[in-house]
A tleap script that builds the chain and sets N, CA, C and O, in Angstrom:
source leaprc.protein.ff14SB
mol = sequence {
  NMET ALA LEU SER CYS ILE VAL PHE LEU THR
  LEU ALA PRO LEU ILE VAL GLY LEU PHE LEU
  ASP PRO SER HIE ALA GLU ASN ALA ASN ALA
  LEU ARG LEU ALA ALA SER PHE LEU VAL VAL
  ALA GLY VAL PHE GLN LEU VAL ASP GLY ALA
  GLN VAL VAL ALA ALA HIE ALA LEU ARG GLY
  LEU SER ASP THR LYS ILE PRO MET VAL LEU
  ALA PHE VAL GLY TYR TRP ALA VAL GLY LEU
  PRO VAL ALA TYR VAL LEU GLY PHE THR LEU
  GLU TRP ARG GLY ILE GLY ILE TRP THR GLY
  LEU ALA ALA GLY LEU ALA PHE VAL ALA VAL
  VAL LEU VAL THR ARG PHE ALA LEU ARG GLU
  ARG LEU GLY LEU LEU PRO ARG ALA CLEU
}
set mol.1.N position { 0.832 -1.184 0.000 }
set mol.1.CA position { 0.000 0.000 0.000 }
set mol.1.C position { 0.878 1.250 0.000 }
set mol.1.O position { 0.649 2.198 -0.750 }
set mol.2.N position { 1.880 1.218 0.857 }
set mol.2.CA position { 2.776 2.374 0.930 }
set mol.2.C position { 3.535 2.538 -0.382 }
set mol.2.O position { 3.724 3.656 -0.861 }
set mol.3.N position { 3.967 1.428 -0.957 }
set mol.3.CA position { 4.709 1.493 -2.212 }
set mol.3.C position { 3.836 2.039 -3.345 }
set mol.3.O position { 4.279 2.892 -4.115 }
set mol.4.N position { 2.599 1.549 -3.448 }
set mol.4.CA position { 1.719 2.066 -4.502 }
set mol.4.C position { 1.402 3.539 -4.258 }
set mol.4.O position { 1.286 4.314 -5.207 }
set mol.5.N position { 1.264 3.925 -3.003 }
set mol.5.CA position { 1.030 5.337 -2.675 }
set mol.5.C position { 2.204 6.192 -3.141 }
set mol.5.O position { 2.011 7.231 -3.772 }
set mol.6.N position { 3.403 5.757 -2.832 }
set mol.6.CA position { 4.604 6.510 -3.234 }
set mol.6.C position { 4.705 6.598 -4.750 }
set mol.6.O position { 5.034 7.651 -5.295 }
set mol.7.N position { 4.422 5.487 -5.430 }
set mol.7.CA position { 4.471 5.492 -6.897 }
set mol.7.C position { 3.446 6.473 -7.457 }
set mol.7.O position { 3.769 7.265 -8.342 }
set mol.8.N position { 2.223 6.429 -6.956 }
set mol.8.CA position { 1.189 7.339 -7.451 }
set mol.8.C position { 1.532 8.796 -7.155 }
set mol.8.O position { 1.302 9.670 -7.990 }
set mol.9.N position { 2.081 9.058 -5.973 }
set mol.9.CA position { 2.400 10.440 -5.595 }
set mol.9.C position { 3.572 10.997 -6.393 }
set mol.9.O position { 3.578 12.176 -6.747 }
set mol.10.N position { 4.549 10.168 -6.672 }
set mol.10.CA position { 5.772 10.677 -7.309 }
set mol.10.C position { 5.789 10.524 -8.828 }
set mol.10.O position { 6.457 11.292 -9.520 }
set mol.11.N position { 5.073 9.556 -9.339 }
set mol.11.CA position { 5.164 9.275 -10.777 }
set mol.11.C position { 3.850 9.471 -11.526 }
set mol.11.O position { 3.686 8.951 -12.630 }
set mol.12.N position { 2.915 10.210 -10.943 }
set mol.12.CA position { 1.593 10.372 -11.568 }
set mol.12.C position { 1.672 10.870 -13.019 }
set mol.12.O position { 1.050 10.267 -13.893 }
set mol.13.N position { 2.410 11.940 -13.300 }
set mol.13.CA position { 2.452 12.393 -14.704 }
set mol.13.C position { 3.065 11.355 -15.652 }
set mol.13.O position { 2.627 11.215 -16.794 }
set mol.14.N position { 4.069 10.637 -15.173 }
set mol.14.CA position { 4.702 9.609 -15.999 }
set mol.14.C position { 3.732 8.457 -16.285 }
set mol.14.O position { 3.663 7.958 -17.408 }
set mol.15.N position { 2.989 8.046 -15.262 }
set mol.15.CA position { 2.013 6.967 -15.436 }
set mol.15.C position { 0.941 7.382 -16.441 }
set mol.15.O position { 0.592 6.609 -17.334 }
set mol.16.N position { 0.425 8.585 -16.299 }
set mol.16.CA position { -0.606 9.065 -17.218 }
set mol.16.C position { -0.031 9.181 -18.633 }
set mol.16.O position { -0.733 8.936 -19.614 }
set mol.17.N position { 1.229 9.550 -18.732 }
set mol.17.CA position { 1.891 9.666 -20.032 }
set mol.17.C position { 2.000 8.348 -20.777 }
set mol.17.O position { 2.202 8.332 -21.992 }
set mol.18.N position { 1.866 7.238 -20.053 }
set mol.18.CA position { 1.864 5.933 -20.717 }
set mol.18.C position { 0.579 5.710 -21.511 }
set mol.18.O position { 0.554 4.910 -22.447 }
set mol.19.N position { -0.479 6.413 -21.140 }
set mol.19.CA position { -1.783 6.221 -21.767 }
set mol.19.C position { -2.198 7.370 -22.681 }
set mol.19.O position { -2.975 7.176 -23.616 }
set mol.20.N position { -1.687 8.549 -22.411 }
set mol.20.CA position { -1.998 9.715 -23.241 }
set mol.20.C position { -0.687 10.332 -23.715 }
set mol.20.O position { 0.257 10.465 -22.935 }
set mol.21.N position { -0.626 10.701 -24.963 }
set mol.21.CA position { 0.595 11.273 -25.527 }
set mol.21.C position { 0.750 12.728 -25.072 }
set mol.21.O position { -0.042 13.588 -25.459 }
set mol.22.N position { 1.769 13.002 -24.252 }
set mol.22.CA position { 1.963 14.378 -23.764 }
set mol.22.C position { 2.345 15.372 -24.861 }
set mol.22.O position { 2.240 16.582 -24.659 }
set mol.23.N position { 2.785 14.880 -26.013 }
set mol.23.CA position { 3.197 15.793 -27.075 }
set mol.23.C position { 2.008 16.405 -27.821 }
set mol.23.O position { 2.185 17.367 -28.569 }
set mol.24.N position { 0.815 15.873 -27.631 }
set mol.24.CA position { -0.377 16.430 -28.262 }
set mol.24.C position { -1.010 17.464 -27.335 }
set mol.24.O position { -1.343 17.156 -26.191 }
set mol.25.N position { -1.172 18.655 -27.816 }
set mol.25.CA position { -1.711 19.753 -27.011 }
set mol.25.C position { -3.125 19.467 -26.510 }
set mol.25.O position { -3.498 19.907 -25.422 }
set mol.26.N position { -3.912 18.734 -27.294 }
set mol.26.CA position { -5.289 18.451 -26.879 }
set mol.26.C position { -5.358 17.516 -25.678 }
set mol.26.O position { -6.419 17.379 -25.070 }
set mol.27.N position { -4.251 16.872 -25.324 }
set mol.27.CA position { -4.209 15.972 -24.162 }
set mol.27.C position { -3.798 16.678 -22.869 }
set mol.27.O position { -3.821 16.068 -21.800 }
set mol.28.N position { -3.428 17.940 -22.954 }
set mol.28.CA position { -2.869 18.653 -21.786 }
set mol.28.C position { -3.831 18.659 -20.594 }
set mol.28.O position { -3.426 18.361 -19.471 }
set mol.29.N position { -5.086 18.992 -20.833 }
set mol.29.CA position { -6.056 19.058 -19.736 }
set mol.29.C position { -6.300 17.671 -19.141 }
set mol.29.O position { -6.340 17.517 -17.920 }
set mol.30.N position { -6.462 16.676 -19.987 }
set mol.30.CA position { -6.679 15.308 -19.508 }
set mol.30.C position { -5.472 14.800 -18.730 }
set mol.30.O position { -5.634 14.125 -17.713 }
set mol.31.N position { -4.270 15.114 -19.189 }
set mol.31.CA position { -3.051 14.715 -18.483 }
set mol.31.C position { -2.995 15.331 -17.085 }
set mol.31.O position { -2.660 14.658 -16.110 }
set mol.32.N position { -3.325 16.610 -17.005 }
set mol.32.CA position { -3.302 17.308 -15.720 }
set mol.32.C position { -4.341 16.728 -14.763 }
set mol.32.O position { -4.046 16.472 -13.596 }
set mol.33.N position { -5.552 16.524 -15.264 }
set mol.33.CA position { -6.616 15.966 -14.423 }
set mol.33.C position { -6.290 14.546 -13.968 }
set mol.33.O position { -6.448 14.216 -12.793 }
set mol.34.N position { -5.840 13.719 -14.886 }
set mol.34.CA position { -5.531 12.331 -14.545 }
set mol.34.C position { -4.397 12.260 -13.530 }
set mol.34.O position { -4.448 11.443 -12.611 }
set mol.35.N position { -3.381 13.096 -13.678 }
set mol.35.CA position { -2.278 13.110 -12.715 }
set mol.35.C position { -2.784 13.548 -11.339 }
set mol.35.O position { -2.342 13.013 -10.323 }
set mol.36.N position { -3.699 14.507 -11.296 }
set mol.36.CA position { -4.274 14.944 -10.021 }
set mol.36.C position { -5.073 13.822 -9.369 }
set mol.36.O position { -4.994 13.619 -8.158 }
set mol.37.N position { -5.840 13.097 -10.173 }
set mol.37.CA position { -6.611 11.982 -9.637 }
set mol.37.C position { -5.697 10.874 -9.105 }
set mol.37.O position { -6.027 10.222 -8.115 }
set mol.38.N position { -4.561 10.662 -9.750 }
set mol.38.CA position { -3.637 9.630 -9.268 }
set mol.38.C position { -3.019 10.010 -7.930 }
set mol.38.O position { -2.734 9.132 -7.115 }
set mol.39.N position { -2.809 11.285 -7.688 }
set mol.39.CA position { -2.301 11.719 -6.383 }
set mol.39.C position { -3.322 11.387 -5.299 }
set mol.39.O position { -2.965 10.862 -4.244 }
set mol.40.N position { -4.578 11.690 -5.556 }
set mol.40.CA position { -5.629 11.345 -4.595 }
set mol.40.C position { -5.727 9.824 -4.458 }
set mol.40.O position { -5.934 9.312 -3.358 }
set mol.41.N position { -5.578 9.107 -5.567 }
set mol.41.CA position { -5.633 7.641 -5.528 }
set mol.41.C position { -4.497 7.069 -4.681 }
set mol.41.O position { -4.669 6.035 -4.035 }
set mol.42.N position { -3.344 7.727 -4.678 }
set mol.42.CA position { -2.233 7.276 -3.837 }
set mol.42.C position { -2.579 7.342 -2.367 }
set mol.42.O position { -2.324 6.395 -1.622 }
set mol.43.N position { -3.153 8.442 -1.946 }
set mol.43.CA position { -3.583 8.580 -0.547 }
set mol.43.C position { -4.708 7.587 -0.255 }
set mol.43.O position { -4.746 6.972 0.810 }
set mol.44.N position { -5.607 7.444 -1.201 }
set mol.44.CA position { -6.723 6.500 -1.072 }
set mol.44.C position { -6.189 5.084 -0.838 }
set mol.44.O position { -6.705 4.357 0.010 }
set mol.45.N position { -5.155 4.696 -1.590 }
set mol.45.CA position { -4.549 3.368 -1.434 }
set mol.45.C position { -4.069 3.154 -0.010 }
set mol.45.O position { -4.311 2.105 0.588 }
set mol.46.N position { -3.398 4.137 0.521 }
set mol.46.CA position { -2.812 4.027 1.855 }
set mol.46.C position { -3.882 3.873 2.933 }
set mol.46.O position { -3.811 2.958 3.753 }
set mol.47.N position { -4.863 4.758 2.933 }
set mol.47.CA position { -5.881 4.704 3.991 }
set mol.47.C position { -6.838 3.534 3.801 }
set mol.47.O position { -7.317 2.966 4.783 }
set mol.48.N position { -7.125 3.165 2.555 }
set mol.48.CA position { -7.990 2.014 2.325 }
set mol.48.C position { -7.314 0.736 2.799 }
set mol.48.O position { -7.955 -0.121 3.408 }
set mol.49.N position { -6.041 0.609 2.525 }
set mol.49.CA position { -5.310 -0.565 2.991 }
set mol.49.C position { -5.280 -0.661 4.499 }
set mol.49.O position { -5.443 -1.743 5.062 }
set mol.50.N position { -5.071 0.470 5.157 }
set mol.50.CA position { -5.030 0.473 6.624 }
set mol.50.C position { -6.381 0.078 7.212 }
set mol.50.O position { -6.439 -0.692 8.170 }
set mol.51.N position { -7.458 0.597 6.648 }
set mol.51.CA position { -8.767 0.257 7.211 }
set mol.51.C position { -9.139 -1.188 6.924 }
set mol.51.O position { -9.788 -1.824 7.755 }
set mol.52.N position { -8.752 -1.721 5.785 }
set mol.52.CA position { -9.050 -3.124 5.480 }
set mol.52.C position { -8.284 -4.051 6.422 }
set mol.52.O position { -8.850 -5.008 6.951 }
set mol.53.N position { -7.013 -3.771 6.629 }
set mol.53.CA position { -6.203 -4.610 7.528 }
set mol.53.C position { -6.752 -4.541 8.951 }
set mol.53.O position { -6.883 -5.569 9.615 }
set mol.54.N position { -7.070 -3.344 9.420 }
set mol.54.CA position { -7.600 -3.198 10.775 }
set mol.54.C position { -8.953 -3.898 10.918 }
set mol.54.O position { -9.207 -4.552 11.929 }
set mol.55.N position { -9.813 -3.764 9.921 }
set mol.55.CA position { -11.130 -4.412 9.978 }
set mol.55.C position { -10.984 -5.925 10.031 }
set mol.55.O position { -11.697 -6.592 10.781 }
set mol.56.N position { -10.074 -6.467 9.247 }
set mol.56.CA position { -9.886 -7.915 9.245 }
set mol.56.C position { -9.194 -8.399 10.521 }
set mol.56.O position { -9.479 -9.497 10.999 }
set mol.57.N position { -8.292 -7.594 11.073 }
set mol.57.CA position { -7.675 -7.967 12.348 }
set mol.57.C position { -8.730 -8.012 13.451 }
set mol.57.O position { -8.722 -8.914 14.289 }
set mol.58.N position { -9.630 -7.041 13.447 }
set mol.58.CA position { -10.716 -7.039 14.434 }
set mol.58.C position { -11.678 -8.199 14.185 }
set mol.58.O position { -12.196 -8.794 15.130 }
set mol.59.N position { -11.912 -8.514 12.924 }
set mol.59.CA position { -12.766 -9.660 12.604 }
set mol.59.C position { -12.155 -10.942 13.159 }
set mol.59.O position { -12.877 -11.828 13.617 }
set mol.60.N position { -10.832 -11.042 13.119 }
set mol.60.CA position { -10.152 -12.199 13.687 }
set mol.60.C position { -10.368 -12.319 15.187 }
set mol.60.O position { -10.243 -13.408 15.748 }
set mol.61.N position { -10.691 -11.211 15.839 }
set mol.61.CA position { -10.997 -11.213 17.274 }
set mol.61.C position { -12.509 -11.342 17.504 }
set mol.61.O position { -12.980 -11.165 18.627 }
set mol.62.N position { -13.250 -11.642 16.471 }
set mol.62.CA position { -14.718 -11.743 16.503 }
set mol.62.C position { -15.384 -10.415 16.843 }
set mol.62.O position { -16.484 -10.388 17.395 }
set mol.63.N position { -14.724 -9.334 16.518 }
set mol.63.CA position { -15.279 -7.992 16.712 }
set mol.63.C position { -15.772 -7.516 15.352 }
set mol.63.O position { -14.986 -7.033 14.536 }
set mol.64.N position { -17.062 -7.650 15.111 }
set mol.64.CA position { -17.593 -7.304 13.790 }
set mol.64.C position { -18.661 -6.216 13.812 }
set mol.64.O position { -18.756 -5.421 12.877 }
set mol.65.N position { -19.459 -6.176 14.867 }
set mol.65.CA position { -20.593 -5.241 14.898 }
set mol.65.C position { -20.122 -3.785 14.976 }
set mol.65.O position { -20.540 -2.960 14.163 }
set mol.66.N position { -19.269 -3.466 15.933 }
set mol.66.CA position { -18.801 -2.085 16.102 }
set mol.66.C position { -17.994 -1.623 14.879 }
set mol.66.O position { -18.218 -0.508 14.408 }
set mol.67.N position { -17.068 -2.428 14.346 }
set mol.67.CA position { -16.375 -1.982 13.134 }
set mol.67.C position { -17.316 -1.717 11.954 }
set mol.67.O position { -17.072 -0.812 11.157 }
set mol.68.N position { -18.395 -2.510 11.843 }
set mol.68.CA position { -19.365 -2.270 10.778 }
set mol.68.C position { -20.046 -0.915 10.978 }
set mol.68.O position { -20.218 -0.157 10.023 }
set mol.69.N position { -20.427 -0.617 12.205 }
set mol.69.CA position { -21.070 0.669 12.505 }
set mol.69.C position { -20.092 1.817 12.245 }
set mol.69.O position { -20.466 2.843 11.676 }
set mol.70.N position { -18.847 1.639 12.663 }
set mol.70.CA position { -17.835 2.678 12.447 }
set mol.70.C position { -17.591 2.901 10.958 }
set mol.70.O position { -17.420 4.040 10.523 }
set mol.71.N position { -17.573 1.832 10.180 }
set mol.71.CA position { -17.400 1.969 8.731 }
set mol.71.C position { -18.588 2.720 8.129 }
set mol.71.O position { -18.404 3.596 7.284 }
set mol.72.N position { -19.786 2.386 8.553 }
set mol.72.CA position { -20.977 3.073 8.074 }
set mol.72.C position { -20.894 4.567 8.387 }
set mol.72.O position { -21.143 5.405 7.521 }
set mol.73.N position { -20.544 4.887 9.619 }
set mol.73.CA position { -20.413 6.300 10.020 }
set mol.73.C position { -19.320 6.990 9.205 }
set mol.73.O position { -19.507 8.108 8.726 }
set mol.74.N position { -18.188 6.323 9.052 }
set mol.74.CA position { -17.079 6.922 8.306 }
set mol.74.C position { -17.418 7.191 6.854 }
set mol.74.O position { -17.080 8.247 6.319 }
set mol.75.N position { -18.086 6.240 6.212 }
set mol.75.CA position { -18.394 6.405 4.791 }
set mol.75.C position { -19.532 7.383 4.557 }
set mol.75.O position { -19.453 8.240 3.677 }
set mol.76.N position { -20.599 7.253 5.352 }
set mol.76.CA position { -21.800 8.037 5.095 }
set mol.76.C position { -21.860 9.353 5.860 }
set mol.76.O position { -22.348 10.347 5.322 }
set mol.77.N position { -21.374 9.386 7.111 }
set mol.77.CA position { -21.475 10.611 7.912 }
set mol.77.C position { -20.228 11.484 7.810 }
set mol.77.O position { -20.278 12.674 8.117 }
set mol.78.N position { -19.107 10.899 7.378 }
set mol.78.CA position { -17.878 11.684 7.206 }
set mol.78.C position { -17.558 11.832 5.718 }
set mol.78.O position { -17.499 12.948 5.203 }
set mol.79.N position { -17.353 10.710 5.030 }
set mol.79.CA position { -16.914 10.747 3.640 }
set mol.79.C position { -17.867 11.439 2.686 }
set mol.79.O position { -17.456 12.292 1.900 }
set mol.80.N position { -19.139 11.074 2.752 }
set mol.80.CA position { -20.108 11.655 1.821 }
set mol.80.C position { -20.280 13.171 2.005 }
set mol.80.O position { -20.249 13.900 1.013 }
set mol.81.N position { -20.462 13.675 3.244 }
set mol.81.CA position { -20.581 15.136 3.391 }
set mol.81.C position { -19.305 15.887 2.972 }
set mol.81.O position { -19.380 16.950 2.356 }
set mol.82.N position { -18.139 15.324 3.310 }
set mol.82.CA position { -16.886 15.981 2.900 }
set mol.82.C position { -16.788 15.984 1.378 }
set mol.82.O position { -16.406 16.989 0.778 }
set mol.83.N position { -17.135 14.854 0.754 }
set mol.83.CA position { -17.111 14.777 -0.710 }
set mol.83.C position { -18.055 15.812 -1.322 }
set mol.83.O position { -17.707 16.472 -2.301 }
set mol.84.N position { -19.240 15.950 -0.747 }
set mol.84.CA position { -20.202 16.920 -1.266 }
set mol.84.C position { -19.667 18.349 -1.149 }
set mol.84.O position { -19.708 19.120 -2.108 }
set mol.85.N position { -19.166 18.687 0.037 }
set mol.85.CA position { -18.665 20.053 0.255 }
set mol.85.C position { -17.482 20.353 -0.664 }
set mol.85.O position { -17.441 21.400 -1.310 }
set mol.86.N position { -16.527 19.434 -0.718 }
set mol.86.CA position { -15.355 19.681 -1.561 }
set mol.86.C position { -15.710 19.664 -3.045 }
set mol.86.O position { -15.244 20.504 -3.815 }
set mol.87.N position { -16.538 18.699 -3.433 }
set mol.87.CA position { -16.850 18.548 -4.850 }
set mol.87.C position { -17.778 19.600 -5.404 }
set mol.87.O position { -17.585 20.075 -6.523 }
set mol.88.N position { -18.802 19.975 -4.618 }
set mol.88.CA position { -19.826 20.868 -5.151 }
set mol.88.C position { -19.810 22.264 -4.543 }
set mol.88.O position { -19.901 23.255 -5.267 }
set mol.89.N position { -19.695 22.350 -3.224 }
set mol.89.CA position { -19.699 23.674 -2.590 }
set mol.89.C position { -18.410 24.431 -2.913 }
set mol.89.O position { -18.455 25.598 -3.304 }
set mol.90.N position { -17.267 23.769 -2.751 }
set mol.90.CA position { -15.982 24.405 -3.055 }
set mol.90.C position { -15.568 24.233 -4.509 }
set mol.90.O position { -14.526 24.736 -4.929 }
set mol.91.N position { -16.384 23.524 -5.270 }
set mol.91.CA position { -16.200 23.333 -6.706 }
set mol.91.C position { -14.875 22.678 -7.080 }
set mol.91.O position { -14.251 23.050 -8.073 }
set mol.92.N position { -14.451 21.703 -6.281 }
set mol.92.CA position { -13.260 20.914 -6.630 }
set mol.92.C position { -13.615 19.821 -7.618 }
set mol.92.O position { -12.733 19.156 -8.162 }
set mol.93.N position { -14.882 19.638 -7.848 }
set mol.93.CA position { -15.423 18.633 -8.771 }
set mol.93.C position { -14.961 17.223 -8.407 }
set mol.93.O position { -15.035 16.829 -7.243 }
set mol.94.N position { -14.491 16.473 -9.378 }
set mol.94.CA position { -14.121 15.073 -9.156 }
set mol.94.C position { -13.037 14.887 -8.120 }
set mol.94.O position { -13.088 13.942 -7.333 }
set mol.95.N position { -12.061 15.768 -8.108 }
set mol.95.CA position { -10.987 15.681 -7.119 }
set mol.95.C position { -11.565 15.835 -5.717 }
set mol.95.O position { -11.149 15.130 -4.797 }
set mol.96.N position { -12.503 16.734 -5.545 }
set mol.96.CA position { -13.143 16.935 -4.248 }
set mol.96.C position { -13.940 15.731 -3.805 }
set mol.96.O position { -13.926 15.367 -2.629 }
set mol.97.N position { -14.637 15.110 -4.744 }
set mol.97.CA position { -15.424 13.924 -4.400 }
set mol.97.C position { -14.501 12.798 -3.942 }
set mol.97.O position { -14.743 12.175 -2.909 }
set mol.98.N position { -13.458 12.541 -4.702 }
set mol.98.CA position { -12.533 11.465 -4.319 }
set mol.98.C position { -11.748 11.801 -3.060 }
set mol.98.O position { -11.414 10.902 -2.289 }
set mol.99.N position { -11.450 13.068 -2.837 }
set mol.99.CA position { -10.787 13.476 -1.598 }
set mol.99.C position { -11.715 13.247 -0.412 }
set mol.99.O position { -11.269 12.803 0.647 }
set mol.100.N position { -12.994 13.544 -0.579 }
set mol.100.CA position { -13.964 13.287 0.483 }
set mol.100.C position { -14.086 11.810 0.798 }
set mol.100.O position { -14.145 11.423 1.965 }
set mol.101.N position { -14.124 10.979 -0.239 }
set mol.101.CA position { -14.182 9.532 -0.016 }
set mol.101.C position { -12.928 9.048 0.700 }
set mol.101.O position { -13.004 8.189 1.578 }
set mol.102.N position { -11.773 9.599 0.327 }
set mol.102.CA position { -10.522 9.240 1.009 }
set mol.102.C position { -10.547 9.719 2.461 }
set mol.102.O position { -9.999 9.054 3.339 }
set mol.103.N position { -11.175 10.862 2.719 }
set mol.103.CA position { -11.291 11.361 4.093 }
set mol.103.C position { -12.144 10.419 4.934 }
set mol.103.O position { -11.820 10.155 6.092 }
set mol.104.N position { -13.217 9.918 4.365 }
set mol.104.CA position { -14.048 8.946 5.067 }
set mol.104.C position { -13.282 7.676 5.372 }
set mol.104.O position { -13.376 7.137 6.475 }
set mol.105.N position { -12.522 7.196 4.397 }
set mol.105.CA position { -11.691 6.010 4.612 }
set mol.105.C position { -10.627 6.270 5.665 }
set mol.105.O position { -10.340 5.402 6.490 }
set mol.106.N position { -10.038 7.466 5.641 }
set mol.106.CA position { -9.015 7.810 6.630 }
set mol.106.C position { -9.604 7.806 8.037 }
set mol.106.O position { -8.978 7.318 8.978 }
set mol.107.N position { -10.802 8.347 8.174 }
set mol.107.CA position { -11.482 8.335 9.462 }
set mol.107.C position { -11.662 6.898 9.955 }
set mol.107.O position { -11.341 6.580 11.100 }
set mol.108.N position { -12.178 6.039 9.080 }
set mol.108.CA position { -12.407 4.636 9.450 }
set mol.108.C position { -11.087 3.963 9.799 }
set mol.108.O position { -11.010 3.208 10.769 }
set mol.109.N position { -10.052 4.232 9.017 }
set mol.109.CA position { -8.742 3.626 9.281 }
set mol.109.C position { -8.220 4.014 10.656 }
set mol.109.O position { -7.769 3.155 11.414 }
set mol.110.N position { -8.278 5.289 10.982 }
set mol.110.CA position { -7.776 5.762 12.276 }
set mol.110.C position { -8.574 5.149 13.429 }
set mol.110.O position { -8.001 4.699 14.421 }
set mol.111.N position { -9.889 5.137 13.289 }
set mol.111.CA position { -10.734 4.616 14.367 }
set mol.111.C position { -10.532 3.108 14.540 }
set mol.111.O position { -10.437 2.623 15.667 }
set mol.112.N position { -10.467 2.371 13.437 }
set mol.112.CA position { -10.304 0.920 13.554 }
set mol.112.C position { -8.918 0.529 14.040 }
set mol.112.O position { -8.783 -0.405 14.831 }
set mol.113.N position { -7.887 1.225 13.581 }
set mol.113.CA position { -6.530 0.948 14.076 }
set mol.113.C position { -6.447 1.271 15.562 }
set mol.113.O position { -5.815 0.537 16.321 }
set mol.114.N position { -7.074 2.355 15.982 }
set mol.114.CA position { -7.114 2.704 17.402 }
set mol.114.C position { -7.853 1.639 18.198 }
set mol.114.O position { -7.416 1.248 19.280 }
set mol.115.N position { -8.969 1.175 17.663 }
set mol.115.CA position { -9.731 0.113 18.344 }
set mol.115.C position { -8.884 -1.153 18.482 }
set mol.115.O position { -8.906 -1.805 19.526 }
set mol.116.N position { -8.147 -1.495 17.440 }
set mol.116.CA position { -7.294 -2.672 17.522 }
set mol.116.C position { -6.174 -2.457 18.537 }
set mol.116.O position { -5.838 -3.373 19.287 }
set mol.117.N position { -5.601 -1.270 18.568 }
set mol.117.CA position { -4.530 -0.970 19.524 }
set mol.117.C position { -5.033 -1.055 20.969 }
set mol.117.O position { -4.275 -1.403 21.874 }
set mol.118.N position { -6.304 -0.739 21.177 }
set mol.118.CA position { -6.898 -0.780 22.522 }
set mol.118.C position { -7.648 -2.079 22.790 }
set mol.118.O position { -8.468 -2.137 23.707 }
set mol.119.N position { -7.382 -3.118 22.007 }
set mol.119.CA position { -8.144 -4.361 22.079 }
set mol.119.C position { -8.139 -4.989 23.466 }
set mol.119.O position { -9.142 -5.570 23.878 }
set mol.120.N position { -7.032 -4.882 24.191 }
set mol.120.CA position { -6.986 -5.480 25.532 }
set mol.120.C position { -7.860 -4.684 26.495 }
set mol.120.O position { -8.626 -5.262 27.266 }
set mol.121.N position { -7.747 -3.357 26.450 }
set mol.121.CA position { -8.570 -2.507 27.314 }
set mol.121.C position { -10.055 -2.636 27.038 }
set mol.121.O position { -10.884 -2.533 27.942 }
set mol.122.N position { -10.378 -2.866 25.765 }
set mol.122.CA position { -11.785 -2.983 25.372 }
set mol.122.C position { -12.344 -4.379 25.602 }
set mol.122.O position { -13.524 -4.627 25.356 }
set mol.123.N position { -11.506 -5.284 26.069 }
set mol.123.CA position { -11.956 -6.640 26.354 }
set mol.123.C position { -12.213 -7.466 25.103 }
set mol.123.O position { -13.080 -8.339 25.103 }
set mol.124.N position { -11.470 -7.197 24.042 }
set mol.124.CA position { -11.674 -7.920 22.797 }
set mol.124.C position { -10.842 -9.200 22.711 }
set mol.124.O position { -11.079 -10.039 21.842 }
set mol.125.N position { -9.884 -9.347 23.599 }
set mol.125.CA position { -9.034 -10.548 23.579 }
set mol.125.C position { -9.708 -11.676 24.333 }
set mol.125.O position { -10.353 -11.445 25.356 }
set mol.126.N position { -9.562 -12.905 23.834 }
set mol.126.CA position { -10.148 -14.048 24.551 }
set mol.126.C position { -9.438 -14.237 25.881 }
set mol.126.O position { -8.239 -13.986 26.006 }
set mol.127.N position { -10.188 -14.676 26.856 }
set mol.127.CA position { -9.604 -14.907 28.186 }
set mol.127.C position { -8.698 -16.122 28.141 }
set mol.127.O position { -8.981 -17.090 27.436 }
set mol.128.N position { -7.616 -16.070 28.889 }
set mol.128.CA position { -6.671 -17.196 28.970 }
set mol.128.C position { -7.351 -18.362 29.693 }
set mol.128.O position { -8.123 -18.161 30.631 }
set mol.129.N position { -7.056 -19.558 29.250 }
set mol.129.CA position { -7.664 -20.750 29.851 }
set mol.129.C position { -7.072 -21.051 31.203 }
set mol.129.O position { -7.469 -22.021 31.849 }
savepdb mol mol.pdb
quit
């Protein structure tokens, strides 16, 4: 996840250049937009990976209900409103929508990783025999 994030953040224009010819002037806007989307996709990769790993680690502890609720809150109560504000109110358009979705994922990742870190305090570990 970290490696794909670094690749997307550092090589976005080069990656887009593999699909669109930078020497054609009519591709300039598409190249710029696609490179911007890849930067957001890099961050998205990182936070999505963290939340998936944390969710599955908690699932391994039979903790499923609270992580599901937290994911719902993160996606719908955090990600969607942020996406709306950035995409439409601040007129960031597609970049704003994807940034909002990444913000929702980041929220879920932080909360689930924190929950996993506090697993002993929260009584999520099985009792010793």
